[in-house]
DORO-396954 format. One record per atom (N, C-alpha, C): residue in one letter; x, y, z. Coordinates in steps of 0.001 Angstrom, whole numbers, padded with zeros to 6 digits, always signed. Layout:
// DORO-396954
aXYZ
...
END
This chain:
// DORO-396954
x+121154-013035+121580
x+121423-011634+121532
x+120430-010991+120540
x+119843-009872+120987
x+118819-009145+120194
x+119424-008600+118964
x+118632-008509+117901
x+118972-007898+116661
x+118912-006297+116878
x+120020-005592+116857
x+119957-004212+117179
x+119116-003377+116253
x+119026-003730+114984
x+118103-003031+114112
x+116679-003231+114440
x+116337-004438+114881
x+114973-004706+115242
x+114586-003985+116542
x+115516-003876+117432
x+115283-003172+118730
x+115024-001650+118404
x+115823-001134+117514
x+115598+000298+117068
x+114227+000475+116430
x+113803-000537+115627
x+112466-000477+114999
x+111361-000513+115961
x+111460-001396+117001
x+110505-001485+118032
x+110428-000076+118729
x+111498+000538+118976
x+111484+001805+119679
x+110915+002960+118808
x+110947+002774+117443
x+110487+003772+116523
x+108899+003936+116639
x+108244+002918+117148
x+106781+003110+117355
x+105962+002030+116585
x+104755+001854+117012
x+103901+000796+116538
x+103617+000857+115144
x+103361+002008+114513
x+103053+002069+113124
x+104281+001598+112249
x+105411+002092+112533
x+106600+001734+111791
x+106958+000253+111918
x+106854-000247+113159
x+107124-001666+113455
x+106222-002555+112617
x+104850-002264+112715
x+103930-003155+112071
x+103993-003006+110540
x+104403-001859+110007
x+104577-001747+108578
x+105765-002563+108143
x+106858-002558+108968
x+107975-003314+108658
x+107648-004829+108698
x+106856-005199+109680
x+106463-006693+109755
x+105602-007020+108571
x+104786-006189+108033
x+104007-006450+106870
x+104901-006715+105675
x+105923-005790+105595
x+106828-005849+104420
x+107708-007160+104527
x+108075-007562+105775
x+108963-008726+105945
x+108233-009737+106839
x+107194-010368+106403
x+106443-011266+107197
x+107169-012546+107693
x+108198-012920+106974
x+108924-014146+107303
x+110250-013841+108077
x+110464-012604+108405
x+111685-012209+109036
x+111779-012894+110538
x+112928-013345+110859
x+113129-013882+112183
x+113269-012705+113133
x+112430-012628+114059
x+112379-011520+115082
x+113084-011919+116303
x+114315-011351+116485
x+115120-011726+117658
x+115278-010493+118588
x+114449-010533+119585
x+114517-009443+120601
x+114965-010006+121965
x+115667-011219+121912
x+116016-011861+123180
x+117006-010988+123889
x+116775-010876+125236
x+117615-010081+126150
x+117483-008633+126036
x+116547-008143+125115
x+116415-006680+124957
x+115708-006049+126164
x+116102-004848+126485
x+115404-004033+127508
x+114227-003310+126913
x+113087-003939+127128
x+111871-003288+126648
x+110948-002830+127839
x+111607-002667+128958
x+110865-002319+130152
x+110104-000990+129976
x+108926-000936+130483
x+108064+000227+130421
x+107715+000752+129030
x+107947-000069+128060
x+107704+000341+126576
x+106248+000206+126353
x+105723+001067+125547
x+104355+000945+124955
x+104349+000014+123752
x+103975-001170+123930
x+103975-002124+122829
x+102528-002536+122456
x+101609-001682+122802
x+100223-001926+122458
x+100053-002046+120950
x+099298-003143+120573
x+098937-003348+119171
x+100181-003837+118262
x+101260-004117+118909
x+102445-004598+118111
x+102253-005943+117662
x+102740-006298+116389
x+102790-007627+115886
x+104093-008226+116383
x+104035-008955+117379
x+105279-009652+117891
x+105116-011167+117760
x+104314-011606+116741
x+104190-013047+116572
x+105391-013697+116151
x+105657-014862+116708
x+106797-015659+116444
x+108168-014976+116860
x+108080-013905+117661
x+109229-013173+118099
x+109977-013962+119216
x+111288-013905+119191
x+112109-014544+120246
x+112309-013368+121301
x+111694-013521+122395
x+111813-012561+123446
x+112356-013187+124744
x+112983-014335+124500
x+113511-015022+125724
x+114586-014103+126400
x+114419-014058+127769
x+115314-013222+128550
x+115180-011712+128418
x+114165-011312+127633
x+113884-009869+127481
x+113338-009259+128758
x+113583-007992+129010
x+113030-007353+130188
x+111765-006533+129697
x+110629-007157+130002
x+109359-006461+129660
x+108626-006019+130880
x+109341-005805+132027
x+108708-005320+133235
x+108047-003980+132990
x+106833-003891+133389
x+106019-002618+133246
x+105710-002255+131858
x+105943-003155+130886
x+105595-002866+129514
x+104092-002987+129273
x+103593-002311+128288
x+102191-002384+127872
x+102066-003138+126541
x+101373-004218+126643
x+101242-005112+125500
x+099735-005334+125171
x+098999-004333+125435
x+097513-004353+125204
x+097247-004699+123750
x+096488-005769+123510
x+096073-006273+122148
x+097347-006564+121300
x+098469-006799+121838
x+099611-007182+121067
x+099440-008555+120560
x+099969-008938+119428
x+099968-010304+118872
x+101247-011022+119204
x+101143-011971+120232
x+102314-012719+120618
x+102142-014140+120264
x+101368-014403+119298
x+101124-015763+118779
x+102477-016445+118447
x+102781-017533+119080
x+103951-018242+118829
x+105292-017639+119292
x+105111-016603+120110
x+106319-015947+120629
x+106997-016755+121824
x+108233-016580+121961
x+109021-017225+123004
x+109325-016231+124090
x+108636-016299+125237
x+108881-015374+126299
x+109486-016150+127535
x+110097-017283+127249
x+110810-017953+128299
x+111942-017110+128956
x+111975-017147+130238
x+112975-016459+131013
x+112857-014923+130915
x+111778-014409+130292
x+111601-012974+130242
x+111076-012462+131481
x+111432-011213+131852
x+110912-010528+133068
x+109541-009906+132677
x+108501-010469+133144
x+107145-009953+132751
x+106461-009231+133940
x+107235-008963+135044
x+106631-008381+136186
x+106022-007033+135870
x+104714-006900+136269
x+104024-005684+136022
x+103628-005383+134633
x+103814-006282+133669
x+103512-006042+132298
x+102010-006195+132097
x+101414-005397+131211
x+100036-005469+130970
x+099723-006172+129654
x+099116-007311+129694
x+098848-008229+128568
x+097310-008218+128300
x+096604-007126+128637
x+095143-007100+128411
x+094790-007337+126939
x+093990-008419+126677
x+093484-008699+125351
x+094642-009008+124327
x+095818-009371+124813
x+096863-009789+123975
x+096629-011208+123509
x+097043-011483+122247
x+096865-012789+121667
x+098133-013617+122047
x+097933-014678+122769
x+099072-015479+123228
x+099005-016929+122857
x+098232-017270+121838
x+098132-018694+121427
x+099463-019233+121114
x+099748-020427+121549
x+100995-021152+121319
x+102253-020357+121784
x+102089-019509+122663
x+103218-018686+123137
x+103926-019438+124264
x+105252-019481+124186
x+106065-020241+125238
x+106354-019272+126341
x+106057-019643+127549
x+106383-018859+128732
x+105392-017688+128923
x+104226-017640+128303
x+103293-016553+128438
x+102645-016575+129778
x+102246-015445+130316
x+101495-015345+131576
x+100173-015989+131502
END
């Protein structure tokens, strides 16, 4: 189950999210099962995030950092991963 505070932070925008990630670099990011469909997640630091079962359909993840992220069972239909970093990502396209 996704962390509700983290889902709200993702929705607050890329600048706030990435500043929070810099402040808490070792935080466990749990966005599993979250509805992130059609969200603009361009340039987001989602490294090591648990996104299993998340709905990312139609989401924009251009140049997002998904290093080590878990995208198993996530809905990735129509998502844009242009230039995203996906090294060691589980379930990545």
